N, C-alpha and C positions, 0 to 999 in steps of 0.2 A: 466436595468439589467446588462449591461456591466460594468457600474460604480460600482454596487453592488458586482459583481464578483471580480473586481479589488480590492475593499476594503477588501473582505474576504481573497484573496490571500495575501494581505499585512499584515493582522492581524495574519495569520497563519505562515508567513515566519519565525519569530524568533524561534518558537517551532520546526519547521522543520529544521532549521539550528542547533539547539541543538541536534536533533536526528542524523544529519549528523556528528557532532563532536563525538558523542558516537560511531558512526560507524568507524571513522578513528582510535579511540582509540582501539576498538576491533580488527580491522584489524592489527594494529601495534603489538598488543600482539600475534595474531595468526602467523604473519610472524616471529616475534622474537622467538617464541616457536617452530617454524617449525611444526605446526599442519598439519597433512595430509589432502589432498583434500577430502578424504572420510568423514571426520568430518564436513567439510563445506557443503557437499552434504546432510548429515543427518540433519543438522541445517536448511538448506534451506527448505527441505521437511517437517520440523516441523513448521517453522515460516510462510511459505507461506499459508498453510491451516488455521492456526490460524488467519492470516491476513484476509483471505476470510471470516472467521466466524465473526470477529469484523466489517469488512466492510459491510457485509450484515446486521448486526444488526443496525449499525448506519444509513445506507442508507434507510432501510425499516422503521426505527423509525422516521427519518426525514420526510419521506413521510407520515407516519401515523399521525404525529403531525400537518402537514400543508396541507395535501391532503385530497381528498374526495373519493378516490377510494376504492374498496372493496378488498377482499382477493386475487383475481386473479391478479389485477393490482399491489398490494403490492408485491406479489411474483415475478412478472415480473421485477418491478423496482429494488427490492432488489437483485435479481439474476444478472441482467445485470450490475447494478452499482457496484456489488462486484466482481464477477468472471471476468467480462470484464476488469474493470479498475485495479483490482489487478494483472491481468496478464500483462497489460500494465506497471504497476509500478514495479513489481517484476521481470519480465522476458524480456519484449520487449525493454524497455528503457536501462536496464543494458546491454542487448545484443548489442545494438547499441554502447554503451560505450566500450564494450569489443572489438568490431570491430575497432572503431576509435583509440583505444589505441594499437591495434595489440596484444592483449593478446593471448598467445599460446594455451590455452585450451578453447577458447570461444565455447559457445553453447547456445541454447535457449530451455526453458522448459515450456510446457503448462500443468499446474497442473490439469486443469479440463478434460484433455484428458489422460495424463500419469498416474495420480492417481485419476481418475474420481470417484472411489468408496470412496475416502476420502474427496476430495475438494467439490464436489457437495452436498453431504449430510450435510457438515458443513455450506455451504451457506444457505441451507434450515433451519438448526437449528437456525442460526442467525436471519433469517426472522421470524421464529416462536416466538422467544424470543421478537423481536420487536413488533409483533402483539399484544402480551399480556402485554408487559412492555416496551413501547416506550420511552426510555431514551437515550440521546446521549452524555452527557458531558464527562464522564470517558472513554467510548468506543472510542471516537474520539482521545483522547490523546494516548491511547493504540494502536489504529490503526496506528497512525503516526510512533510510535516506531517500531512496528512489521513490517511495510512496509519498513522502513529504513533498518532494520536488514536482512529482506528477500532479498532485493535488494543487500545488501552488500555481503551475502553469495553466491548469484548467480554470482557475479563478482569475489569473492575470488576463486570459483571453476575454473575460467578461468586463474588464475594467474600461472606463472611459478615459477621456483626455486628462481630467483633473482627479487626483487622488490625494485625500487629506490623511493626516496622521491617524486619526480615529479609525478610518477604514482599514489602514494597514494593520493596526493593532487587532481589530476584530477579525481580519483575515487570518492573522497568526493563531488566534483562538480556534478558528475553524480548522486550520491546518493540524493543530494538536489533536483535536477530536477526530478528524478524518483519518489520522494515522494510528493513534494510541489504541483504541479499542479494536478496529478492524484488523490491524497487522498482528496484534497479539492473539486475536481470535483465530486468524488464518494460520499463523505459525505454530501456535501452542495448543489452544483450546480445541479447535476444530478437529485436528488429527487425533488427539487423545480421546475425544469422545467415541472414536471408532476403534480404539485400542484397549488393551487390558492394562497399559502402563498408568502410573500415577503421575500427578503433576510434579512431584518432587523429583522424579526421574528425568524430567525434561530440563530442569534448571541448569544442570551442569553443561548441557549441550547448547542452550540458548543464551 
């Protein structure tokens, strides 16, 4: 299993790196245009719920394709694998990055608590879609990009007025780490831990 997980992480690294590069391009544009922090907050609270929706869809669909559980187990796997890991990816890891970089406006946001009325229902919508239409190929790609951008805007909210090149490069590294392991864990590893399917079965779908 550890070998399979390592292979999956390796296979998904290039696309995750592409997502991180799009993130630094967006960040450079925002810094250059001096976009206010309020815009980054709005974008974070738009992208994070959408990330949860796609994550729930992919996680539950993967479990549906390779697992034998019923509706209750599918809901549990889909919810924990999306809300839990999306929070890790979009908020917790970026917050650690903000602390390590000493960003002036650092903070941590838990969407399933702060905006429970939005995030939790969207997770359930994703699970419902996966129950009736368990497909994973396109949602996983969209999930990676949404996760990258949600993590990005979480960190942009913490920036001050002056941002140097070194800070932007380090933020890109944190973006890669915030998406690479959590997203692959959520979409592939986590649901398969609860199923009888093998990791090789997932590759053609992801």
